Structures are given as structure tokens and as C-alpha cells.
C-alpha positions in Angstrom: 0.0 0.0 0.1 2.7 2.7 1.2 4.5 2.5 -2.6 1.5 4.3 -3.3 2.6 7.3 -0.8 3.5 10.9 -3.4 6.8 13.1 -2.4 5.9 15.6 0.0 7.8 18.6 -0.4 10.8 19.1 1.8 11.3 22.0 4.0 14.1 24.0 2.5 15.3 25.1 6.2 15.6 21.4 7.0 17.9 20.9 3.9 19.8 23.9 5.6 19.8 21.9 8.3 20.9 18.9 6.9 23.8 20.5 5.0 25.2 22.3 8.2 25.1 19.2 10.0 27.5 17.6 7.3 29.6 20.4 6.9 32.7 19.2 9.1 34.1 23.1 9.6 34.2 23.9 12.6 33.8 27.8 12.6 30.5 27.4 10.5 27.5 29.5 11.2 24.0 28.2 11.7 21.6 30.1 9.8 18.8 27.7 9.2 16.2 27.4 12.1 15.7 30.7 14.1 17.0 29.6 17.9 19.3 31.1 19.9 22.9 29.8 20.4 25.7 30.5 22.5 29.7 31.5 21.1 30.0 27.3 21.7 26.9 26.8 19.3 25.0 25.2 22.2 21.4 26.3 23.3 21.4 27.0 27.0 18.6 26.3 29.3 17.8 29.5 31.0 18.1 29.9 35.2 14.4 30.8 34.9 13.2 28.0 33.2 15.5 25.7 35.2 13.7 27.4 38.2 10.2 27.0 37.2 11.0 23.2 36.2 12.2 22.7 40.1 8.9 24.4 41.1 7.1 22.0 39.4 8.6 18.9 40.2 7.9 20.3 44.0 4.8 21.7 43.9 3.0 19.8 41.1 0.0 17.6 43.2 -2.0 15.9 40.2 -1.2 14.4 36.6 -5.2 14.6 35.8 -6.8 15.5 32.6 -6.8 19.5 32.3 -9.5 20.9 29.6 -9.8 20.7 26.1 -8.0 24.7 26.3 -5.3 23.5 28.2 -4.5 25.1 31.9 -6.8 28.2 32.6 -4.4 29.6 34.9 -1.3 29.3 32.1 -3.5 31.0 29.8 -4.6 34.0 32.3 -1.1 35.0 33.5 0.4 34.4 29.5 -2.3 36.6 28.7 -1.7 39.6 31.1 1.8 39.1 30.6 1.2 40.2 27.0 -1.7 42.0 26.5 -1.6 44.1 29.5 -4.5 45.4 30.5 -6.7 44.7 28.1 -6.9 41.3 28.5 -10.0 40.3 30.6 -13.2 38.6 30.1 -14.0 39.3 26.5 -10.9 37.0 25.7 -10.7 32.8 24.5 -7.7 31.2 25.7 -6.4 27.8 24.7 -2.9 26.7 26.0 -1.3 25.1 22.5 1.8 23.3 21.8 3.7 26.1 20.2 2.8 28.9 18.0 2.0 26.8 15.2 -0.7 24.8 16.6 -2.4 27.9 17.8 -2.5 29.3 14.1 -3.8 25.7 12.9 -6.9 25.8 15.4 -7.7 29.3 14.3 -7.6 28.2 10.3 -9.5 25.4 11.2 -12.0 28.1 12.8 -12.1 30.3 10.1 -12.6 27.6 7.4 -15.5 26.4 9.1 -17.2 29.4 9.3 -20.7 29.7 7.2 -19.3 32.6 5.0 -15.5 31.7 5.4 -13.3 34.7 5.3 -10.3 35.4 3.5 -6.9 35.4 5.2 -4.4 38.2 3.9 -1.3 37.7 4.2 2.3 39.5 3.7 4.4 38.6 1.3 7.0 37.4 1.9 6.0 36.1 5.0 6.2 33.0 7.6 6.6 30.4 5.3 4.7 27.9 7.6 1.4 30.3 7.0 0.7 28.8 3.6 0.6 25.1 4.4 -1.4 25.7 7.7 -4.4 28.1 5.8 -4.3 25.3 2.8 -4.3 22.1 5.2 -7.0 23.6 6.9 -8.6 24.4 3.6 -9.0 28.1 4.6 -9.2 30.6 1.9 -5.9 33.3 1.6 -4.4 36.2 -0.5 -1.6 38.3 -0.5 -0.3 41.6 -0.6 2.7 43.2 -1.0 5.4 43.7 1.7 8.9 44.1 1.0 11.0 45.0 -1.8 14.4 43.0 -2.0 15.7 44.8 -4.2 15.0 48.2 -2.9 15.3 46.6 0.6 12.3 48.3 2.1 8.8 47.7 3.5 6.3 48.3 0.3 4.1 49.9 2.8 1.8 51.8 0.6 1.5 48.9 -1.5 0.4 47.1 0.9 -2.4 49.2 2.5 -3.5 49.5 -1.2 -3.6 45.9 -1.6 -5.6 45.3 1.6 -8.6 47.8 -0.2 -9.3 45.1 -1.8 -10.1 43.2 1.7 -13.8 42.4 2.4 -15.6 43.5 5.9 -14.9 40.3 8.1 -12.2 39.6 6.3 -8.5 39.0 8.2 -5.3 40.1 8.2 -2.3 37.7 9.5 0.5 39.6 10.4 3.9 39.4 12.5 4.9 40.7 15.7 8.4 41.9 16.2 11.5 40.5 14.8 9.4 37.3 12.8 9.1 38.4 9.2 11.9 36.3 7.3 12.6 39.8 5.5 13.9 40.9 9.0 12.0 44.5 8.2 9.8 45.3 11.1 7.1 48.3 10.6 7.8 51.5 12.1 5.1 52.6 14.8 3.6 55.2 12.3 3.5 52.7 9.9 1.5 50.4 12.0 -0.4 53.1 13.3 -1.6 53.6 10.1 -2.1 49.8 9.2 -4.5 49.9 12.4 -6.6 52.5 10.9 -7.1 51.3 7.6 -7.8 47.8 9.5 -10.4 49.7 11.4 -11.8 51.2 8.7 -12.2 48.6 6.6 -13.6 46.2 9.0 -10.8 43.5 9.0 -9.9 41.5 11.8 -6.4 41.8 13.0 -4.6 38.7 13.6 -1.0 39.0 14.9 1.5 36.1 15.3 4.0 36.4 18.5 7.3 34.4 18.2 10.3 36.8 19.2 9.0 38.8 21.9 12.8 39.7 24.0 14.7 40.1 21.1 14.1 43.6 19.5 13.5 46.4 22.5 12.8 43.7 25.4 10.0 42.1 26.3 7.2 44.4 27.8 8.0 47.1 24.6 7.9 44.1 21.9 4.4 43.3 23.3 3.5 46.9 22.3 1.8 45.9 19.3 -0.2 43.2 20.0 -1.2 45.5 23.1 -2.5 48.1 20.5 -4.3 45.6 18.7 -5.9 44.2 21.8 -6.7 47.6 23.5 -8.4 49.0 19.8 -10.2 46.1 18.2 -13.6 44.4 19.5 -12.6 41.6 17.6 -9.1 40.1 16.9 -6.7 37.1 17.0 -3.4 36.9 18.8 -1.3 33.5 18.8 2.3 33.3 20.6 5.2 30.9 20.8 7.1 30.6 24.0 9.8 29.1 22.3 12.3 31.6 21.5 11.5 33.7 24.0 12.4 31.5 26.8 14.3 29.3 25.0 12.4 26.1 25.4 12.1 24.8 21.3 11.6 21.5 22.0 8.9 21.7 24.8 6.3 23.4 22.4 4.9 25.7 24.8 2.3 28.3 23.3 -1.3 30.2 23.2 -4.1 31.2 21.0 -6.0 34.4 22.3 -9.4 35.3 20.6 -11.2 38.5 21.5 -15.0 38.6 21.2 -18.0 40.3 21.9 -19.5 39.4 25.4 -22.7 37.6 23.3 -20.3 35.1 21.2 -17.7 34.1 23.9 -19.2 30.9 24.8 -20.1 30.0 21.4 -16.4 31.0 20.8 -15.2 29.0 23.6 -17.4 25.9 22.0 -15.8 26.4 19.0 -12.1 26.4 19.8 -12.5 23.7 22.4 -14.1 21.4 19.5 -11.5 21.7 16.9 -8.6 21.5 19.6 -10.5 18.1 20.4 -11.0 16.6 16.9 -8.0 18.5 15.1 -4.7 19.0 17.0 -2.8 17.5 19.9 -5.1 18.1 23.1 -3.7 20.0 26.1 -5.4 17.8 28.5 -3.4 14.7 27.6 -0.2 16.5 26.6 2.4 16.6 28.9 1.8 19.4 31.4 6.5 20.1 31.5 6.4 22.2 28.1 3.5 24.4 28.8 4.8 25.2 32.3 8.2 26.7 31.5 6.8 29.4 32.3 3.6 28.6 33.1 0.7 29.0 35.2 1.6 31.4 39.0 5.4 30.9 37.9 5.4 33.1 34.6 6.3 36.0 36.2 9.1 34.0 38.4 10.1 32.7 35.0 10.4 36.4 33.6 12.5 37.5 37.0 15.1 35.0 36.5 13.5 32.4 38.4 13.7 34.4 42.0 9.9 35.2 42.1 7.2 37.6 41.0 8.3 40.4 43.0 12.1 40.2 41.4 10.7 40.8 38.1 13.2 43.5 36.8 15.8 41.3 37.0 14.4 38.9 34.3 15.7 41.4 31.8 19.4 40.4 32.0 18.8 37.0 30.2 16.9 39.5 27.2 19.5 41.4 27.1 22.3 39.6 26.7 20.8 37.6 24.2 19.1 40.4 22.0 22.6 42.0 22.2 24.7 38.5 20.9 22.4 38.5 17.7 21.7 42.0 16.7 
């Protein structure tokens, strides 16, 4: 039977990773997968993560199932950390195995709507978006984002392209340091983009991956906080893999802001999709999502010394950010 299996495309990043592994030179530099490495080519475990793991071992009282949407405390604390005062009762949140699963859950939900919206993408954009949206059966289109010859964002062309979007369509954009071009919008450009999205009734969907690597964790959350505070409906996906160096542990979340009347229905929809389509948080090892989950997310941000010492956590971010500039 399996001889009938067709060839699947190989991710170019994985091809590059294989070439890197086979290269015998000792002074080689890995520019394939976006992970942090120290001067010895290692990805160290942060002290804050080790402290969060120690607390888990000492304090976890049960291995019982979680809800379909995962650990509610994890979602609440992470939502407050990323979205600030804009996070509250009008949000539906789900713990996910990294950011890609959060993206897939939302793609499935949009594809299953009675009148599926178009998801508008930047060009170029994160390479996994098209496979995720295609696998879900979601509709998508693209607008220009960057001119590689001029080496600048094609901002006016992007806004012009979005004029073709209908009310209720979705614009999937990326937080700082996430677009593969390395080019982020200026605060003025981002404000103008939000003006257009609001005027045309387009739902913002922001994907966060490298919080802490641009200006610092709080500053890098500013885009998501502006979206969350301004729009009655919006979507935020986040992975903690890069921010906390926990790539293999797959910790992330999905946050969907709805009108109060729609919240219960949205929660049921997200739960049903998680149940049917993706790894279920209630049966997934809590270890990955714990770093820095639940009540200890502030402790992890504080380099493992507790919520009252949170400013010390900026040291790990600053050191890694300075080394990658």
C-alpha cells in the first residue's frame, strides 16, 4: 500500500539544517532554524526555566486531565503578561503546543465558518502560513510587504492591496523580529495600518514569536497590546519557544477577543477544534507548557527568583538580544 505514497515537499530550512550538520568546518554558523545559540553553538537552558521546572517538580499535586483548552491559569497569566490591561473576560484562550498549533486551530475555525473570510498575508511572510491555511482549507490572498531590491517595506502597496479586502476578512501579520525579511514596520506605519483595518472592518490577527529580542519583552508586546485595546474582535497567537529558549518543549497559546455575546460560542468552537484536529492539552505533558506557565510565569520572567524580582529577568533577554544584533 505505502508504495503509492506521493512525494511530499521538504522544508528548505530542514535541507539547510542537514547541510549544516554535514559540514565538517568548526567555524561554521547556523543560519537555518531560528534558535538562539551561545558562542559554543549550544542552546543553553535559562536559569528561569530551570527554576520553573524545579517548582513544578516540588509543587505539582496531580497528573489529572486538563480542559480541552489547557491550563486556565497558564492562559490567564500569559494573557496578562502579553496583552496587559486589554486582557479580560472578553477573551477566549487556549494553551497550545507552540505557535503553529495556535495558528492551525484558528485556521480551522475560519475555514469552518458559514461564510469563510479571506486571510490576507504579507509577501514575503512566515513560510508555514500557507501550508497551515491550505491544510485547514482556509481561503487566503497576499499583499506586497517588502521589496528585496530596494530593501524596504512596500508599505503603500500593502495598504493599497488591503483595499480589496471585505469587511470580516482577516489580516495575518507578525510581531517584531518574526518576518523573514527582518524588516519591522515603524510605529507610525503600524498605526496607519490599524487605521485602515478598523476603517474597513478587517480583523487583525497577529503572530508573536520573538518577544524580548527587539527592544525587550514589554516593549515587544506593544503591537499586540495596541491591537487588543483597539479592536472588539482580534486574534493573537504566541509561541514561547524563542523567548524562553524552550524550543523542544512546544509552549504557546491562542487568544481570541470576541464580543461578550459570542464568547461562550467561541469557547465551544475552539474546544471542539482542539478535540478533533490537534494534540489535546488535557493529554499532553504539562512540562512543556509549564515553562513559564501558571503562577510561575512571572517567576520565569524574573530569572527564577519570584514575581517581586521581575526586573532581574531583563538581563537574560538583553544578553541574548545584544549577541544577535
